[in-house]
PyMOL Python script that loads the backbone (N, CA, C, O; Angstrom):
from pymol import cmd

cmd.read_pdbstr("""\
ATOM      1  N   MET A   1     207.123 152.782 142.395  1.00  0.00           N
ATOM      2  CA  MET A   1     205.965 152.505 141.558  1.00  0.00           C
ATOM      3  C   MET A   1     206.278 151.335 140.641  1.00  0.00           C
ATOM      4  O   MET A   1     207.425 151.117 140.252  1.00  0.00           O
ATOM      5  N   LYS A   2     205.244 150.592 140.306  1.00  0.00           N
ATOM      6  CA  LYS A   2     205.362 149.454 139.396  1.00  0.00           C
ATOM      7  C   LYS A   2     204.897 149.874 138.008  1.00  0.00           C
ATOM      8  O   LYS A   2     204.049 150.758 137.880  1.00  0.00           O
ATOM      9  N   ILE A   3     205.431 149.262 136.988  1.00  0.00           N
ATOM     10  CA  ILE A   3     205.001 149.499 135.613  1.00  0.00           C
ATOM     11  C   ILE A   3     203.906 148.500 135.279  1.00  0.00           C
ATOM     12  O   ILE A   3     204.052 147.302 135.525  1.00  0.00           O
ATOM     13  N   VAL A   4     202.804 148.999 134.716  1.00  0.00           N
ATOM     14  CA  VAL A   4     201.683 148.160 134.316  1.00  0.00           C
ATOM     15  C   VAL A   4     201.412 148.441 132.846  1.00  0.00           C
ATOM     16  O   VAL A   4     201.287 149.599 132.447  1.00  0.00           O
ATOM     17  N   THR A   5     201.321 147.407 132.052  1.00  0.00           N
ATOM     18  CA  THR A   5     201.029 147.552 130.632  1.00  0.00           C
ATOM     19  C   THR A   5     199.584 147.149 130.391  1.00  0.00           C
ATOM     20  O   THR A   5     199.151 146.083 130.830  1.00  0.00           O
ATOM     21  N   ILE A   6     198.835 148.001 129.693  1.00  0.00           N
ATOM     22  CA  ILE A   6     197.435 147.697 129.393  1.00  0.00           C
ATOM     23  C   ILE A   6     197.155 147.969 127.921  1.00  0.00           C
ATOM     24  O   ILE A   6     197.862 148.742 127.275  1.00  0.00           O
ATOM     25  N   ASN A   7     196.134 147.334 127.410  1.00  0.00           N
ATOM     26  CA  ASN A   7     195.654 147.599 126.058  1.00  0.00           C
ATOM     27  C   ASN A   7     194.338 148.348 126.166  1.00  0.00           C
ATOM     28  O   ASN A   7     193.426 147.911 126.869  1.00  0.00           O
ATOM     29  N   VAL A   8     194.236 149.477 125.470  1.00  0.00           N
ATOM     30  CA  VAL A   8     193.005 150.259 125.488  1.00  0.00           C
ATOM     31  C   VAL A   8     192.613 150.598 124.059  1.00  0.00           C
ATOM     32  O   VAL A   8     193.468 150.665 123.177  1.00  0.00           O
ATOM     33  N   PRO A   9     191.329 150.812 123.829  1.00  0.00           N
ATOM     34  CA  PRO A   9     190.894 151.179 122.479  1.00  0.00           C
ATOM     35  C   PRO A   9     191.512 152.508 122.033  1.00  0.00           C
ATOM     36  O   PRO A   9     191.805 153.374 122.857  1.00  0.00           O
ATOM     37  N   GLU A  10     191.700 152.652 120.755  1.00  0.00           N
ATOM     38  CA  GLU A  10     192.277 153.869 120.170  1.00  0.00           C
ATOM     39  C   GLU A  10     191.485 155.107 120.587  1.00  0.00           C
ATOM     40  O   GLU A  10     192.067 156.171 120.797  1.00  0.00           O
ATOM     41  N   SER A  11     190.159 154.976 120.709  1.00  0.00           N
ATOM     42  CA  SER A  11     189.335 156.123 121.093  1.00  0.00           C
ATOM     43  C   SER A  11     189.700 156.620 122.497  1.00  0.00           C
ATOM     44  O   SER A  11     189.611 157.818 122.767  1.00  0.00           O
ATOM     45  N   TYR A  12     190.109 155.712 123.391  1.00  0.00           N
ATOM     46  CA  TYR A  12     190.534 156.125 124.732  1.00  0.00           C
ATOM     47  C   TYR A  12     191.826 156.944 124.637  1.00  0.00           C
ATOM     48  O   TYR A  12     191.973 157.968 125.304  1.00  0.00           O
ATOM     49  N   ILE A  13     192.749 156.483 123.805  1.00  0.00           N
ATOM     50  CA  ILE A  13     194.026 157.187 123.639  1.00  0.00           C
ATOM     51  C   ILE A  13     193.782 158.584 123.087  1.00  0.00           C
ATOM     52  O   ILE A  13     194.407 159.544 123.539  1.00  0.00           O
ATOM     53  N   GLU A  14     192.884 158.712 122.119  1.00  0.00           N
ATOM     54  CA  GLU A  14     192.559 160.031 121.553  1.00  0.00           C
ATOM     55  C   GLU A  14     191.996 160.952 122.637  1.00  0.00           C
ATOM     56  O   GLU A  14     192.367 162.123 122.708  1.00  0.00           O
ATOM     57  N   ALA A  15     191.103 160.429 123.478  1.00  0.00           N
ATOM     58  CA  ALA A  15     190.527 161.232 124.558  1.00  0.00           C
ATOM     59  C   ALA A  15     191.595 161.619 125.579  1.00  0.00           C
ATOM     60  O   ALA A  15     191.626 162.754 126.055  1.00  0.00           O
ATOM     61  N   ILE A  16     192.460 160.678 125.908  1.00  0.00           N
ATOM     62  CA  ILE A  16     193.543 160.964 126.854  1.00  0.00           C
ATOM     63  C   ILE A  16     194.453 162.045 126.301  1.00  0.00           C
ATOM     64  O   ILE A  16     194.841 162.961 127.027  1.00  0.00           O
ATOM     65  N   ASN A  17     194.797 161.951 125.025  1.00  0.00           N
ATOM     66  CA  ASN A  17     195.687 162.941 124.416  1.00  0.00           C
ATOM     67  C   ASN A  17     195.097 164.345 124.436  1.00  0.00           C
ATOM     68  O   ASN A  17     195.839 165.326 124.484  1.00  0.00           O
ATOM     69  N   ARG A  18     193.780 164.451 124.401  1.00  0.00           N
ATOM     70  CA  ARG A  18     193.140 165.765 124.478  1.00  0.00           C
ATOM     71  C   ARG A  18     193.270 166.380 125.868  1.00  0.00           C
ATOM     72  O   ARG A  18     193.213 167.601 126.020  1.00  0.00           O
ATOM     73  N   LEU A  19     193.445 165.538 126.876  1.00  0.00           N
ATOM     74  CA  LEU A  19     193.495 166.016 128.263  1.00  0.00           C
ATOM     75  C   LEU A  19     194.905 166.242 128.799  1.00  0.00           C
ATOM     76  O   LEU A  19     195.071 166.705 129.928  1.00  0.00           O
ATOM     77  N   ILE A  20     195.924 165.918 127.999  1.00  0.00           N
ATOM     78  CA  ILE A  20     197.300 166.069 128.484  1.00  0.00           C
ATOM     79  C   ILE A  20     198.030 167.160 127.711  1.00  0.00           C
ATOM     80  O   ILE A  20     197.533 167.680 126.711  1.00  0.00           O
ATOM     81  N   GLY A  21     199.209 167.488 128.195  1.00  0.00           N
ATOM     82  CA  GLY A  21     200.055 168.433 127.490  1.00  0.00           C
ATOM     83  C   GLY A  21     200.001 169.829 128.067  1.00  0.00           C
ATOM     84  O   GLY A  21     199.460 170.052 129.150  1.00  0.00           O
ATOM     85  N   GLU A  22     200.565 170.762 127.333  1.00  0.00           N
ATOM     86  CA  GLU A  22     200.705 172.136 127.796  1.00  0.00           C
ATOM     87  C   GLU A  22     199.375 172.798 128.140  1.00  0.00           C
ATOM     88  O   GLU A  22     199.280 173.503 129.144  1.00  0.00           O
ATOM     89  N   ASN A  23     198.353 172.581 127.326  1.00  0.00           N
ATOM     90  CA  ASN A  23     197.048 173.187 127.581  1.00  0.00           C
ATOM     91  C   ASN A  23     196.056 172.214 128.220  1.00  0.00           C
ATOM     92  O   ASN A  23     194.876 172.537 128.358  1.00  0.00           O
ATOM     93  N   GLY A  24     196.519 171.040 128.605  1.00  0.00           N
ATOM     94  CA  GLY A  24     195.631 170.023 129.160  1.00  0.00           C
ATOM     95  C   GLY A  24     195.513 170.101 130.667  1.00  0.00           C
ATOM     96  O   GLY A  24     196.144 170.930 131.322  1.00  0.00           O
ATOM     97  N   LEU A  25     194.692 169.219 131.197  1.00  0.00           N
ATOM     98  CA  LEU A  25     194.476 169.155 132.638  1.00  0.00           C
ATOM     99  C   LEU A  25     195.546 168.334 133.359  1.00  0.00           C
ATOM    100  O   LEU A  25     195.735 168.483 134.566  1.00  0.00           O
ATOM    101  N   TYR A  26     196.242 167.470 132.623  1.00  0.00           N
ATOM    102  CA  TYR A  26     197.232 166.581 133.220  1.00  0.00           C
ATOM    103  C   TYR A  26     198.550 166.722 132.470  1.00  0.00           C
ATOM    104  O   TYR A  26     198.551 166.961 131.263  1.00  0.00           O
ATOM    105  N   PRO A  27     199.672 166.575 133.173  1.00  0.00           N
ATOM    106  CA  PRO A  27     200.975 166.734 132.520  1.00  0.00           C
ATOM    107  C   PRO A  27     201.378 165.553 131.633  1.00  0.00           C
ATOM    108  O   PRO A  27     202.193 165.709 130.724  1.00  0.00           O
ATOM    109  N   SER A  28     200.806 164.369 131.898  1.00  0.00           N
ATOM    110  CA  SER A  28     201.200 163.183 131.128  1.00  0.00           C
ATOM    111  C   SER A  28     200.095 162.133 131.144  1.00  0.00           C
ATOM    112  O   SER A  28     199.159 162.202 131.941  1.00  0.00           O
ATOM    113  N   ARG A  29     200.227 161.154 130.241  1.00  0.00           N
ATOM    114  CA  ARG A  29     199.288 160.025 130.238  1.00  0.00           C
ATOM    115  C   ARG A  29     199.354 159.274 131.555  1.00  0.00           C
ATOM    116  O   ARG A  29     198.328 158.892 132.119  1.00  0.00           O
ATOM    117  N   SER A  30     200.567 159.067 132.039  1.00  0.00           N
ATOM    118  CA  SER A  30     200.736 158.316 133.283  1.00  0.00           C
ATOM    119  C   SER A  30     200.001 158.978 134.435  1.00  0.00           C
ATOM    120  O   SER A  30     199.323 158.303 135.210  1.00  0.00           O
ATOM    121  N   GLU A  31     200.132 160.297 134.555  1.00  0.00           N
ATOM    122  CA  GLU A  31     199.475 160.995 135.659  1.00  0.00           C
ATOM    123  C   GLU A  31     197.960 160.921 135.516  1.00  0.00           C
ATOM    124  O   GLU A  31     197.260 160.728 136.510  1.00  0.00           O
ATOM    125  N   LEU A  32     197.443 161.071 134.308  1.00  0.00           N
ATOM    126  CA  LEU A  32     196.000 160.959 134.076  1.00  0.00           C
ATOM    127  C   LEU A  32     195.504 159.576 134.479  1.00  0.00           C
ATOM    128  O   LEU A  32     194.478 159.453 135.147  1.00  0.00           O
ATOM    129  N   ILE A  33     196.225 158.541 134.079  1.00  0.00           N
ATOM    130  CA  ILE A  33     195.809 157.170 134.384  1.00  0.00           C
ATOM    131  C   ILE A  33     195.913 156.891 135.882  1.00  0.00           C
ATOM    132  O   ILE A  33     195.040 156.228 136.442  1.00  0.00           O
ATOM    133  N   ARG A  34     196.965 157.386 136.543  1.00  0.00           N
ATOM    134  CA  ARG A  34     197.082 157.224 138.003  1.00  0.00           C
ATOM    135  C   ARG A  34     195.888 157.866 138.707  1.00  0.00           C
ATOM    136  O   ARG A  34     195.299 157.271 139.610  1.00  0.00           O
ATOM    137  N   CYS A  35     195.532 159.089 138.288  1.00  0.00           N
ATOM    138  CA  CYS A  35     194.378 159.780 138.890  1.00  0.00           C
ATOM    139  C   CYS A  35     193.089 159.003 138.640  1.00  0.00           C
ATOM    140  O   CYS A  35     192.263 158.870 139.543  1.00  0.00           O
ATOM    141  N   ALA A  36     192.911 158.493 137.433  1.00  0.00           N
ATOM    142  CA  ALA A  36     191.703 157.739 137.105  1.00  0.00           C
ATOM    143  C   ALA A  36     191.607 156.464 137.931  1.00  0.00           C
ATOM    144  O   ALA A  36     190.533 156.134 138.433  1.00  0.00           O
ATOM    145  N   VAL A  37     192.709 155.748 138.076  1.00  0.00           N
ATOM    146  CA  VAL A  37     192.712 154.512 138.869  1.00  0.00           C
ATOM    147  C   VAL A  37     192.458 154.821 140.335  1.00  0.00           C
ATOM    148  O   VAL A  37     191.699 154.110 140.994  1.00  0.00           O
ATOM    149  N   ARG A  38     193.086 155.878 140.857  1.00  0.00           N
ATOM    150  CA  ARG A  38     192.869 156.268 142.257  1.00  0.00           C
ATOM    151  C   ARG A  38     191.399 156.592 142.507  1.00  0.00           C
ATOM    152  O   ARG A  38     190.826 156.123 143.491  1.00  0.00           O
ATOM    153  N   GLU A  39     190.781 157.384 141.634  1.00  0.00           N
ATOM    154  CA  GLU A  39     189.363 157.737 141.783  1.00  0.00           C
ATOM    155  C   GLU A  39     188.480 156.491 141.701  1.00  0.00           C
ATOM    156  O   GLU A  39     187.523 156.357 142.462  1.00  0.00           O
ATOM    157  N   PHE A  40     188.801 155.579 140.777  1.00  0.00           N
ATOM    158  CA  PHE A  40     188.047 154.337 140.646  1.00  0.00           C
ATOM    159  C   PHE A  40     188.124 153.519 141.934  1.00  0.00           C
ATOM    160  O   PHE A  40     187.107 153.032 142.428  1.00  0.00           O
ATOM    161  N   LEU A  41     189.337 153.371 142.476  1.00  0.00           N
ATOM    162  CA  LEU A  41     189.499 152.584 143.698  1.00  0.00           C
ATOM    163  C   LEU A  41     188.764 153.218 144.875  1.00  0.00           C
ATOM    164  O   LEU A  41     188.117 152.512 145.650  1.00  0.00           O
ATOM    165  N   LEU A  42     188.855 154.537 145.017  1.00  0.00           N
ATOM    166  CA  LEU A  42     188.142 155.207 146.105  1.00  0.00           C
ATOM    167  C   LEU A  42     186.639 155.004 145.978  1.00  0.00           C
ATOM    168  O   LEU A  42     185.964 154.729 146.970  1.00  0.00           O
ATOM    169  N   LYS A  43     186.113 155.139 144.771  1.00  0.00           N
ATOM    170  CA  LYS A  43     184.673 154.955 144.538  1.00  0.00           C
ATOM    171  C   LYS A  43     184.254 153.521 144.854  1.00  0.00           C
ATOM    172  O   LYS A  43     183.265 153.301 145.553  1.00  0.00           O
ATOM    173  N   GLU A  44     184.996 152.562 144.348  1.00  0.00           N
ATOM    174  CA  GLU A  44     184.645 151.159 144.567  1.00  0.00           C
ATOM    175  C   GLU A  44     184.736 150.782 146.048  1.00  0.00           C
ATOM    176  O   GLU A  44     183.901 150.030 146.551  1.00  0.00           O
ATOM    177  N   LEU A  45     185.733 151.296 146.733  1.00  0.00           N
ATOM    178  CA  LEU A  45     185.875 150.969 148.149  1.00  0.00           C
ATOM    179  C   LEU A  45     184.766 151.607 148.980  1.00  0.00           C
ATOM    180  O   LEU A  45     184.315 151.024 149.966  1.00  0.00           O
ATOM    181  N   ARG A  46     184.319 152.814 148.583  1.00  0.00           N
ATOM    182  CA  ARG A  46     183.179 153.423 149.277  1.00  0.00           C
ATOM    183  C   ARG A  46     181.933 152.560 149.094  1.00  0.00           C
ATOM    184  O   ARG A  46     181.161 152.362 150.032  1.00  0.00           O
ATOM    185  N   LEU A  47     181.746 152.049 147.874  1.00  0.00           N
ATOM    186  CA  LEU A  47     180.580 151.213 147.595  1.00  0.00           C
ATOM    187  C   LEU A  47     180.685 149.842 148.262  1.00  0.00           C
ATOM    188  O   LEU A  47     179.674 149.189 148.517  1.00  0.00           O
ATOM    189  N   ALA A  48     181.904 149.416 148.540  1.00  0.00           N
ATOM    190  CA  ALA A  48     182.116 148.070 149.074  1.00  0.00           C
ATOM    191  C   ALA A  48     182.157 148.028 150.600  1.00  0.00           C
ATOM    192  O   ALA A  48     182.553 147.015 151.177  1.00  0.00           O
ATOM    193  N   LYS A  49     181.758 149.103 151.253  1.00  0.00           N
ATOM    194  CA  LYS A  49     181.830 149.122 152.720  1.00  0.00           C
ATOM    195  C   LYS A  49     181.006 148.021 153.361  1.00  0.00           C
ATOM    196  O   LYS A  49     181.296 147.617 154.487  1.00  0.00           O
ATOM    197  N   HIS A  50     179.977 147.521 152.666  1.00  0.00           N
ATOM    198  CA  HIS A  50     179.158 146.452 153.225  1.00  0.00           C
ATOM    199  C   HIS A  50     179.834 145.091 153.137  1.00  0.00           C
ATOM    200  O   HIS A  50     179.376 144.130 153.756  1.00  0.00           O
ATOM    201  N   ILE A  51     180.917 144.999 152.375  1.00  0.00           N
ATOM    202  CA  ILE A  51     181.643 143.736 152.263  1.00  0.00           C
ATOM    203  C   ILE A  51     182.393 143.506 153.573  1.00  0.00           C
ATOM    204  O   ILE A  51     183.051 144.417 154.076  1.00  0.00           O
ATOM    205  N   PRO A  52     182.303 142.311 154.126  1.00  0.00           N
ATOM    206  CA  PRO A  52     182.991 142.052 155.403  1.00  0.00           C
ATOM    207  C   PRO A  52     184.491 142.301 155.285  1.00  0.00           C
ATOM    208  O   PRO A  52     185.119 141.916 154.298  1.00  0.00           O
ATOM    209  N   ASP A  53     185.045 142.937 156.280  1.00  0.00           N
ATOM    210  CA  ASP A  53     186.476 143.219 156.328  1.00  0.00           C
ATOM    211  C   ASP A  53     187.177 142.032 156.981  1.00  0.00           C
ATOM    212  O   ASP A  53     186.749 141.553 158.031  1.00  0.00           O
ATOM    213  N   TYR A  54     188.242 141.566 156.366  1.00  0.00           N
ATOM    214  CA  TYR A  54     189.002 140.441 156.892  1.00  0.00           C
ATOM    215  C   TYR A  54     190.407 140.899 157.212  1.00  0.00           C
ATOM    216  O   TYR A  54     191.065 141.523 156.379  1.00  0.00           O
ATOM    217  N   ASN A  55     190.870 140.597 158.408  1.00  0.00           N
ATOM    218  CA  ASN A  55     192.279 140.802 158.718  1.00  0.00           C
ATOM    219  C   ASN A  55     193.016 139.561 158.272  1.00  0.00           C
ATOM    220  O   ASN A  55     192.461 138.462 158.294  1.00  0.00           O
ATOM    221  N   LYS A  56     194.263 139.727 157.866  1.00  0.00           N
ATOM    222  CA  LYS A  56     195.027 138.580 157.396  1.00  0.00           C
ATOM    223  C   LYS A  56     195.077 137.484 158.462  1.00  0.00           C
ATOM    224  O   LYS A  56     195.063 136.296 158.141  1.00  0.00           O
ATOM    225  N   SER A  57     195.134 137.888 159.719  1.00  0.00           N
ATOM    226  CA  SER A  57     195.184 136.898 160.788  1.00  0.00           C
ATOM    227  C   SER A  57     193.869 136.123 160.901  1.00  0.00           C
ATOM    228  O   SER A  57     193.845 135.005 161.415  1.00  0.00           O
ATOM    229  N   ASP A  58     192.770 136.725 160.414  1.00  0.00           N
ATOM    230  CA  ASP A  58     191.475 136.050 160.457  1.00  0.00           C
ATOM    231  C   ASP A  58     191.327 134.996 159.359  1.00  0.00           C
ATOM    232  O   ASP A  58     190.445 134.140 159.429  1.00  0.00           O
ATOM    233  N   VAL A  59     192.170 135.059 158.373  1.00  0.00           N
ATOM    234  CA  VAL A  59     192.073 134.162 157.223  1.00  0.00           C
ATOM    235  C   VAL A  59     193.155 133.094 157.361  1.00  0.00           C
ATOM    236  O   VAL A  59     194.348 133.396 157.361  1.00  0.00           O
ATOM    237  N   ASP A  60     192.715 131.838 157.479  1.00  0.00           N
ATOM    238  CA  ASP A  60     193.686 130.757 157.661  1.00  0.00           C
ATOM    239  C   ASP A  60     194.632 130.654 156.485  1.00  0.00           C
ATOM    240  O   ASP A  60     195.848 130.736 156.653  1.00  0.00           O
ATOM    241  N   ASP A  61     194.087 130.478 155.302  1.00  0.00           N
ATOM    242  CA  ASP A  61     194.905 130.423 154.091  1.00  0.00           C
ATOM    243  C   ASP A  61     194.630 131.674 153.281  1.00  0.00           C
ATOM    244  O   ASP A  61     193.565 131.805 152.678  1.00  0.00           O
ATOM    245  N   TYR A  62     195.584 132.594 153.262  1.00  0.00           N
ATOM    246  CA  TYR A  62     195.412 133.829 152.494  1.00  0.00           C
ATOM    247  C   TYR A  62     195.539 133.480 151.020  1.00  0.00           C
ATOM    248  O   TYR A  62     196.642 133.301 150.504  1.00  0.00           O
ATOM    249  N   ASP A  63     194.405 133.388 150.356  1.00  0.00           N
ATOM    250  CA  ASP A  63     194.334 132.985 148.956  1.00  0.00           C
ATOM    251  C   ASP A  63     194.192 134.239 148.093  1.00  0.00           C
ATOM    252  O   ASP A  63     193.176 134.930 148.170  1.00  0.00           O
ATOM    253  N   LYS A  64     195.199 134.536 147.276  1.00  0.00           N
ATOM    254  CA  LYS A  64     195.177 135.753 146.458  1.00  0.00           C
ATOM    255  C   LYS A  64     194.081 135.724 145.397  1.00  0.00           C
ATOM    256  O   LYS A  64     193.754 136.762 144.820  1.00  0.00           O
ATOM    257  N   GLU A  65     193.517 134.567 145.135  1.00  0.00           N
ATOM    258  CA  GLU A  65     192.399 134.477 144.188  1.00  0.00           C
ATOM    259  C   GLU A  65     191.076 134.835 144.854  1.00  0.00           C
ATOM    260  O   GLU A  65     190.119 135.203 144.173  1.00  0.00           O
ATOM    261  N   LYS A  66     191.017 134.730 146.174  1.00  0.00           N
ATOM    262  CA  LYS A  66     189.769 134.983 146.887  1.00  0.00           C
ATOM    263  C   LYS A  66     189.791 136.272 147.706  1.00  0.00           C
ATOM    264  O   LYS A  66     188.741 136.749 148.135  1.00  0.00           O
ATOM    265  N   PHE A  67     190.990 136.845 147.928  1.00  0.00           N
ATOM    266  CA  PHE A  67     191.115 138.044 148.746  1.00  0.00           C
ATOM    267  C   PHE A  67     192.002 139.061 148.047  1.00  0.00           C
ATOM    268  O   PHE A  67     192.868 138.705 147.248  1.00  0.00           O
ATOM    269  N   VAL A  68     191.773 140.344 148.361  1.00  0.00           N
ATOM    270  CA  VAL A  68     192.616 141.417 147.843  1.00  0.00           C
ATOM    271  C   VAL A  68     193.007 142.317 149.004  1.00  0.00           C
ATOM    272  O   VAL A  68     192.184 142.622 149.867  1.00  0.00           O
ATOM    273  N   ARG A  69     194.266 142.742 149.025  1.00  0.00           N
ATOM    274  CA  ARG A  69     194.750 143.644 150.079  1.00  0.00           C
ATOM    275  C   ARG A  69     194.883 145.037 149.493  1.00  0.00           C
ATOM    276  O   ARG A  69     195.496 145.225 148.443  1.00  0.00           O
ATOM    277  N   VAL A  70     194.295 146.024 150.189  1.00  0.00           N
ATOM    278  CA  VAL A  70     194.277 147.409 149.725  1.00  0.00           C
ATOM    279  C   VAL A  70     195.009 148.262 150.758  1.00  0.00           C
ATOM    280  O   VAL A  70     194.710 148.190 151.950  1.00  0.00           O
ATOM    281  N   PRO A  71     195.984 149.082 150.294  1.00  0.00           N
ATOM    282  CA  PRO A  71     196.710 149.915 151.256  1.00  0.00           C
ATOM    283  C   PRO A  71     195.818 150.984 151.863  1.00  0.00           C
ATOM    284  O   PRO A  71     194.944 151.530 151.190  1.00  0.00           O
ATOM    285  N   ILE A  72     196.041 151.282 153.144  1.00  0.00           N
ATOM    286  CA  ILE A  72     195.335 152.359 153.829  1.00  0.00           C
ATOM    287  C   ILE A  72     196.275 153.555 153.851  1.00  0.00           C
ATOM    288  O   ILE A  72     197.377 153.473 154.394  1.00  0.00           O
ATOM    289  N   VAL A  73     195.846 154.657 153.266  1.00  0.00           N
ATOM    290  CA  VAL A  73     196.676 155.849 153.188  1.00  0.00           C
ATOM    291  C   VAL A  73     196.187 156.864 154.210  1.00  0.00           C
ATOM    292  O   VAL A  73     194.987 157.110 154.325  1.00  0.00           O
ATOM    293  N   ASP A  74     197.113 157.447 154.947  1.00  0.00           N
ATOM    294  CA  ASP A  74     196.781 158.503 155.910  1.00  0.00           C
ATOM    295  C   ASP A  74     196.503 159.772 155.120  1.00  0.00           C
ATOM    296  O   ASP A  74     197.418 160.348 154.532  1.00  0.00           O
ATOM    297  N   SER A  75     195.244 160.216 155.098  1.00  0.00           N
ATOM    298  CA  SER A  75     194.854 161.356 154.278  1.00  0.00           C
ATOM    299  C   SER A  75     195.500 162.660 154.736  1.00  0.00           C
ATOM    300  O   SER A  75     195.621 163.596 153.946  1.00  0.00           O
ATOM    301  N   GLU A  76     195.915 162.736 155.992  1.00  0.00           N
ATOM    302  CA  GLU A  76     196.535 163.955 156.496  1.00  0.00           C
ATOM    303  C   GLU A  76     198.026 163.999 156.191  1.00  0.00           C
ATOM    304  O   GLU A  76     198.584 165.077 155.988  1.00  0.00           O
ATOM    305  N   ASN A  77     198.662 162.866 156.156  1.00  0.00           N
ATOM    306  CA  ASN A  77     200.102 162.827 155.922  1.00  0.00           C
ATOM    307  C   ASN A  77     200.393 161.890 154.753  1.00  0.00           C
ATOM    308  O   ASN A  77     200.779 160.738 154.952  1.00  0.00           O
ATOM    309  N   LYS A  78     200.206 162.385 153.547  1.00  0.00           N
ATOM    310  CA  LYS A  78     200.331 161.551 152.352  1.00  0.00           C
ATOM    311  C   LYS A  78     201.773 161.164 152.035  1.00  0.00           C
ATOM    312  O   LYS A  78     202.008 160.300 151.191  1.00  0.00           O
ATOM    313  N   LYS A  79     202.735 161.792 152.701  1.00  0.00           N
ATOM    314  CA  LYS A  79     204.137 161.471 152.438  1.00  0.00           C
ATOM    315  C   LYS A  79     204.607 160.246 153.224  1.00  0.00           C
ATOM    316  O   LYS A  79     205.682 159.710 152.956  1.00  0.00           O
ATOM    317  N   THR A  80     203.812 159.811 154.182  1.00  0.00           N
ATOM    318  CA  THR A  80     204.153 158.638 154.982  1.00  0.00           C
ATOM    319  C   THR A  80     203.916 157.383 154.156  1.00  0.00           C
ATOM    320  O   THR A  80     202.852 157.241 153.553  1.00  0.00           O
ATOM    321  N   PRO A  81     204.876 156.471 154.114  1.00  0.00           N
ATOM    322  CA  PRO A  81     204.667 155.230 153.359  1.00  0.00           C
ATOM    323  C   PRO A  81     203.513 154.410 153.940  1.00  0.00           C
ATOM    324  O   PRO A  81     203.205 154.507 155.128  1.00  0.00           O
ATOM    325  N   VAL A  82     202.892 153.619 153.101  1.00  0.00           N
ATOM    326  CA  VAL A  82     201.776 152.778 153.532  1.00  0.00           C
ATOM    327  C   VAL A  82     202.286 151.778 154.559  1.00  0.00           C
ATOM    328  O   VAL A  82     203.269 151.075 154.326  1.00  0.00           O
ATOM    329  N   GLN A  83     201.599 151.723 155.702  1.00  0.00           N
ATOM    330  CA  GLN A  83     202.008 150.792 156.745  1.00  0.00           C
ATOM    331  C   GLN A  83     200.907 149.808 157.106  1.00  0.00           C
ATOM    332  O   GLN A  83     201.152 148.816 157.792  1.00  0.00           O
ATOM    333  N   GLU A  84     199.691 150.086 156.640  1.00  0.00           N
ATOM    334  CA  GLU A  84     198.571 149.211 156.958  1.00  0.00           C
ATOM    335  C   GLU A  84     197.834 148.828 155.686  1.00  0.00           C
ATOM    336  O   GLU A  84     197.813 149.574 154.707  1.00  0.00           O
ATOM    337  N   PHE A  85     197.234 147.652 155.724  1.00  0.00           N
ATOM    338  CA  PHE A  85     196.422 147.175 154.613  1.00  0.00           C
ATOM    339  C   PHE A  85     195.103 146.651 155.168  1.00  0.00           C
ATOM    340  O   PHE A  85     195.049 146.152 156.292  1.00  0.00           O
ATOM    341  N   LYS A  86     194.048 146.766 154.379  1.00  0.00           N
ATOM    342  CA  LYS A  86     192.792 146.093 154.690  1.00  0.00           C
ATOM    343  C   LYS A  86     192.650 144.964 153.695  1.00  0.00           C
ATOM    344  O   LYS A  86     193.017 145.101 152.528  1.00  0.00           O
ATOM    345  N   THR A  87     192.125 143.866 154.151  1.00  0.00           N
ATOM    346  CA  THR A  87     191.936 142.714 153.288  1.00  0.00           C
ATOM    347  C   THR A  87     190.449 142.517 153.055  1.00  0.00           C
ATOM    348  O   THR A  87     189.672 142.431 154.006  1.00  0.00           O
ATOM    349  N   TYR A  88     190.052 142.445 151.790  1.00  0.00           N
ATOM    350  CA  TYR A  88     188.657 142.258 151.420  1.00  0.00           C
ATOM    351  C   TYR A  88     188.495 140.946 150.679  1.00  0.00           C
ATOM    352  O   TYR A  88     189.343 140.552 149.879  1.00  0.00           O
ATOM    353  N   LYS A  89     187.392 140.280 150.961  1.00  0.00           N
ATOM    354  CA  LYS A  89     187.077 139.049 150.249  1.00  0.00           C
ATOM    355  C   LYS A  89     186.473 139.421 148.905  1.00  0.00           C
ATOM    356  O   LYS A  89     185.601 140.287 148.834  1.00  0.00           O
ATOM    357  N   ILE A  90     186.930 138.774 147.841  1.00  0.00           N
ATOM    358  CA  ILE A  90     186.394 139.015 146.500  1.00  0.00           C
ATOM    359  C   ILE A  90     185.113 138.195 146.378  1.00  0.00           C
ATOM    360  O   ILE A  90     185.139 136.969 146.492  1.00  0.00           O
ATOM    361  N   ILE A  91     183.991 138.877 146.146  1.00  0.00           N
ATOM    362  CA  ILE A  91     182.737 138.143 146.055  1.00  0.00           C
ATOM    363  C   ILE A  91     182.297 137.952 144.612  1.00  0.00           C
ATOM    364  O   ILE A  91     181.505 137.056 144.321  1.00  0.00           O
ATOM    365  N   LYS A  92     182.801 138.783 143.706  1.00  0.00           N
ATOM    366  CA  LYS A  92     182.454 138.637 142.302  1.00  0.00           C
ATOM    367  C   LYS A  92     183.543 139.266 141.461  1.00  0.00           C
ATOM    368  O   LYS A  92     183.960 140.395 141.721  1.00  0.00           O
ATOM    369  N   ARG A  93     184.002 138.552 140.466  1.00  0.00           N
ATOM    370  CA  ARG A  93     184.982 139.101 139.526  1.00  0.00           C
ATOM    371  C   ARG A  93     184.250 139.626 138.310  1.00  0.00           C
ATOM    372  O   ARG A  93     183.338 138.982 137.792  1.00  0.00           O
ATOM    373  N   LEU A  94     184.655 140.793 137.862  1.00  0.00           N
ATOM    374  CA  LEU A  94     184.035 141.373 136.665  1.00  0.00           C
ATOM    375  C   LEU A  94     184.746 140.849 135.438  1.00  0.00           C
ATOM    376  O   LEU A  94     185.975 140.773 135.411  1.00  0.00           O
ATOM    377  N   GLU A  95     183.993 140.493 134.440  1.00  0.00           N
ATOM    378  CA  GLU A  95     184.550 140.011 133.173  1.00  0.00           C
ATOM    379  C   GLU A  95     184.338 141.085 132.120  1.00  0.00           C
ATOM    380  O   GLU A  95     183.240 141.628 132.000  1.00  0.00           O
ATOM    381  N   PHE A  96     185.367 141.395 131.364  1.00  0.00           N
ATOM    382  CA  PHE A  96     185.259 142.400 130.305  1.00  0.00           C
ATOM    383  C   PHE A  96     185.448 141.771 128.958  1.00  0.00           C
ATOM    384  O   PHE A  96     185.391 142.462 127.941  1.00  0.00           O
TER     385      PHE A  96
END
""", "prot")
cmd.dss("prot")
cmd.show_as("cartoon", "prot")
cmd.util.cbc("prot")
cmd.orient("prot")
């Protein structure tokens, strides 16, 4: 796993702290955030099914600013390391 540092509003931290710990739904902040990111990615990818799928071989110059590679996980055997990726063209970047 990679370490990612993010800045979030204090109100998010307070909400996260309510959901973790001995009486919480999650054992740690990290696990809560991993679950939230996983759910977000699954939702976005379901919504993005209409976006054309590009194989890396189909793209002459694989430009990381224009394309994103997403790992394909075998839902039946989650212990198997990721061996395949799908490449999606970025059509719009969200600004926050």
